[in-house]
Residue, then its C-alpha position, 0 to 999 in steps of 0.5 A: m798769273d793772280m791779279l794785282s792790287g792796287e798797291a802792289i801795282a803801286a809798289a812797282d814804282l812804275d814811273d812812265w805808267r799809269k793804271l788806268a780801268q784795268g790796263l797800265h798805259a804809258r806815252y811817250l814823245i817822239d820826233d818823227f815816225s821812224a824814231g816811233a817805228r824804231f822804239i816799236t820795233a825794240v818793245g816787240e823784239a822784248a814782248d816777243g822774248m816774254g810771250h806777252h805783248p803791249t796794245v801799240t798805237m802811233g800818232d803824230g809826235r807819241v807813242d801810246l802803250k797798253l798793257i794787260s793780261a786777257d788771263a789774270i785771276y780774280r777769286d770771287g768771295e766764295g773762292t771761285e776763280h775767273a779769268v779776267e782782264w786785269v794787270t799781273q806781274q808780267d805787265l809789270d815786268l813788260a813795263r819795266q823793260i819798257t821803260e829801259i828801251a824808252a831810255d835807251h831810245g832816248l824818249a821822254s814819257d807823258p804820263a799824265s796825258v794818258s786817259v781811258v773813256e769807258l761807258g757807264l749804263d745804270t741798269a736794274r736788268s743788265a742780263t736783260i739788255a746786255p746782249v742787245w748792246a753787245a751786239l750794237l757794239t760788237g756784233r758779237p755775243d760773246a762781248q757781253g762779259h768778255g774778260s769780267p765777270s759781269d756783264e759787262v760788254r767788251d770788244p774783244t778787238g778793242r774798237v769800241p770802248n768798254l760798257w759796265f752797267g751800274d746798279a738802278d732802281q727799275d722804275d726809275d726814270s727821273r735821271q741820266r742812265f747813259h753817261l761817260e768814264v773818265y779815267v785819267a792819272p792821278e795828277e791830272a784829275p785836278r787839272r781836268i776838274a778844274a777846266a771843266l768848272a771853268a768852262g761852265g761845269r759843275v761838281v755835282e758828287a764828290s764823295g768818292a774823290p779822289g776815285l770818282t768825281v761827278i761832272a755835270d754841264q749846264d744841262g745837267n749831263q754827267g760824266v765822271i773822272c775816275v783816278d785808281a790812286s791805290a795804283s799810283p806810283q809812290g813817292 
């Protein structure tokens, strides 16, 4: 299936879900473990019927779900097709079913609380250094370029955060190369930024806001608050 644009995801009006990084994410609040297990069982039955499954984790008082297609079709500027990890129509369809299941189980969603952390490394030699990071992070050479047409390192088993490579001057050693990318829901971003500023941080770059807001701590270490505003639910 073709990968979907942010506008197409937004048009689906999936109130319980937020597009973070490559996938759709939802959190449902549960009273106890048994309630969560019943919900996950029902989700599993629906997913089996579609032949497409979410990633599910359950913790104290919540069930977190991620939907992503491993074989979404991306076409580059020359029309070449690439299989990438991204949201497709089957993810939207299953998200709707899961929302209905949650309603049937009396579970409330908490979309503002979902978050994803990725690693960013600025370099002029991603093809050269990516194999080292694939080995360090995952132990698997196929993690380089997994689900991406780039050198990005993604663990196929999802054990560690994705590592993507940004552009940098090869001879520039004057600035931080590693940073964290923190993906949050659009409605959460202002609160998260305000909290960082109240704690002593400062905004060092906001020209890409609301999509990208770079925050520095008191030592100058930088992180980025990321929002996919194009995919946020309409209305």
